[in-house]
N, C-alpha and C positions, 0 to 999 in steps of 0.2 A: 416795956413796949419798944424801946429803942433797940434793945438786944434782940428782940424777936424779929424786928425789921432787918437788922444786920444779918441774922441767921438765914432769913428768907433769901436775901440777896446772895449770900454765899452758896446756898443750895442752888439757886438759879444759875449762878455763874458756873458751878460745878456741872450742872446739867447741860449747860451750853457747851462747855469744854468737852464733856464726854460725847455729846452729839457730834461736835466737830471732828473729834478723834474717830468716832464710829464711821462717820461719812467719809473721812479721809481713807480709813482702812478699806471700806467697801469700794472706794474709788480705785485704790491700788489693786484690790482683787479683780475689779472689773478690767483695769488696764492689763493685768496679768492674763486674764482670760482672753482679752482682745489680742494680745501679743501671741498667745499660744494658738489661737484660732488662725491668726495671720500666718504663723509658721507652718501649721498643719496644711493650710490652704496652699502655701507656697510649695510644700513638699508634694502635695497631691497634684498640683499643676505641673511640677517637674516630672512626676511619674507619668502623668498623662502625655506630656510632651515627649518624654523619652519613649514610651510605648508607641505613640504615633510615629515617631521617627523610625523606630525599629520596624514597625509594620510597613511604613512607606519604603524603607530600604529593602525589605523583603519583597514587597510588590514590584519595586524597580528591578530587583535581581531576577524575579520570576519572569517578568516581561522581557528582560535582557536575554535570559536563557531560552525562552520560547522563540524570540527573534533569531538568536544564533542557531537554534535547531532548525528553524524554517529556512534560514540561509544555507545551512549544510545540506538539508534535504533538497533544496532547489539546485545547489551546485552539483549534487550527486545526480539529480535528474538531468541537468544540462549535459554533464559528462557522458551519461549513458545515451542521450539523444544524439550527441555528436558522432557516435559510432555508426549511426544509421546511414545506409544509402538513402537517398532522398525518396522514400516511399511513404506517402502520407498514411496509408493504411497500417503499415508497420509501426509508425509513430503512435497512431491511435490505439493499436493493440498494446503498445507499451503503457500508455496512459490507463487503459482498461485493466491491465494486470496490476498496476500500482493501486488502482481503486479497489480491485478484488482483495489485494493484500491488506489494505487499510481497513476494509470492511470486516475481513476475517479477524484482524487484530481487535477491532472495536467490539466484535461479537465474542471475543476471548476464545476463539477457536484455535488461534496460534499466538505465539510471541513473535516479536519482530524478526529475530534471527532464525526462526523456523521456516521462513520462506524467502528464498533469494531468487532474483530475476536477472538473468544474464541476456542482454540483447545482442542481436546481430553477430552470431558466433560462426567462425569458419573452422570446421573440423577437418583434420587431415584424413585422407582415405587412400589406401594403397590399391592401385589398379592391378590387373592381371599381369601386366608387364613390369610390375614393381615401381612404376612411376607414381609419385605422390601428387594427388590433386586435392583441392579444398571443396568441402560441401558447406554451403551457406545455409544456416538455419536462423529463422527470425528470432526465436527466444528459446532459452532453456530455463525452466523453472525447477529449482531445487526445493523440495518440500520434505517434511518429516516422513511422509507416506511414500515417497518415491521421487523419481526424476521424470520430467515431462518436456518432451521436444515439441515445440509449436512452430509449424510452418504456415505463415499467413499468406493467403492468396488474395490479391487485389483485383478480383474479378467482378465485373458489373454485369447485371442482367439475370436471365433465367439459367440456372445451373442444374444440369442433369448429371449428378455424380454417380458413377458406377453403373451406367446404362449398358445394356447388352442388346444384340440383335433380337434375342428371344423376348426381351422385355419391351422393346420398341415396336414389335409386331409389324403392323402395316407401314410404320414409319422407318423401318430398318434400312430403307434405301438411303437415308441421310447418313447412316454409319457406313454404308457401302461406298459413298462418295469419298469419305475420308480414309476409310480402312477397307480396301477391297478384299483383302485376304482374311478379314476378321472372322474368327470362329464365333458361333452363336452364343456361347457362354462367357466370352472374354469381355471384361468390363472396360469401358472408356468413359470419357466425360465430354459432354457437349455444353457449350455456353452460347446462348443467343441473346442479342440485345437489339432493341429498336432504336436506331440512330437517325431516323427520318421523321420529319414533321407530319407526314401524312399517315404514318403508322402502318403502312402497307408493305414495308420491306424489313427483313431481319438480317442482321449481321451475325453469322454463325461461325464459331470456332470450335475446333476439336482438340482435346488433349488426351494423349495416349495413357499417361500414368502420372497424374498429379500427386499421387501419394508416394511416388518413388523416392523423392528427395528426403522427406522426413523419415521414411523407413531406413534408407541408407545411412542417414545421419545418426539414427538410433543405434544401428549396428556398429558404426564407427565409434560412437561414444562408449558402447559396451566393451569394445576391444580396448579402448584407452583406459578404462577403469578397472580392467582385470587386475586383481591382486591388491587393489586399494580399498575395496569394500567387500565385506563378507557376503553380502547379497546385493545383486544389481537388479533394480526394477526400473525399467524405462518405458514410458507410455508415449507413443507418437500421436500427435494431434494435428489434424488438418483444419485450420481455422479460416473460414471465408469471412473476411472482415470488412469488405466494401459496404458502404451504407445502402447502396441501391442494388440489391440483389435478392433473389429468391432461390433457395437451394432445395432440391429434392434428392435425398440420399437414397439411392436405389441399390447400393452395394450390399453384398452378402457378407463382406469381410468385417470382422469385429475390430480390426485395427487397420489403419489409424482411426482414432476416435474423430468423428466429424462434428464440428461445432460451427454454427453460423450466426450466433447472437451473443452480444456482450453479457446479457443476463444468464445465458446458458453456460458461459465460461465461468461465471461465479458459481452457479449451481453445481457444475462439474467438480470444482475444487472443494466446495463445501461437502459434497457427497463423498469425495475421496477421504476427507478428514474424518467423516462420520463412520464410514464403512470399512476403512482399512486401518490396520494396526500400524503404529509408527515403526519405521524401519531404521531411520537415521537420527543420530544425535546432532546437536548444533555443531559440535566439533567435526563430525564426519561431513556435514554439509559444507563447512568452511574449507576443509581439505579438498573436497570435490570441486568446489568453486575455484580454488587456487590451481588445481591441476588442469581444469578446463581452460582457465585464462593463460596458463603456460603453453598449452598446445594450440591456442587460438591463432589461426593464420590470417587474422584480419588485416587486409592490405592497407 
């Protein structure tokens, strides 16, 4: 009986020792799992932190580049505006052309270097007596489809462009007042504006050939570019840019192209890109730009 009791005690002690050993081993395994989990968590957190840092740095770099691009764009714009004589309409025309370009780029009709805008250009022109004079043109637009000369008119009021005695009929006496020797088919331009509060008097001006400057500038540019381009395509444009005007184009002439609205200016260039095959590469446009800038007699 005593031996049996001793045997039971030994068995119980063995069981207790085994249980303690088992629990200690499980505790070590648990500690090891906890440690591994902590290490994995630390690595994951480091990865997340590193990724966030990289993304943050990339975001900062993108914002910085965008800011620098905006500054460069603004400086370019300021430099171009500095060239202007103080004509508000010409400055507005320049803004409109930049908006046209940006919209064409947004529509993927052109790439940025496929349209160049040169403001306030003075081209040399040789007179009959070989004297050199300058012709001022508001803008030259260099596009893959051609070159476009834009002469902006800052005229307010009602504009009758290309009117003749024949077309004015019973009102031809108005043309007689300005041009007594005018032939019936010769085109002139009349601008009338009401500058009086009572609305009963008109201020009337007559212009003999408002298209002459842009046509002459186009001819001058064509002469300058001889030999530098395989094909020279220049379109003269007469742009009436004043906000307070109404234009009636009565001219029978196909050139210059007459445009009187900002939206029409965009529509014109959009149609040119759609309907005309490209003539010039970016390299040719860049060479043409450099050549024009070399001959520019801007005072």
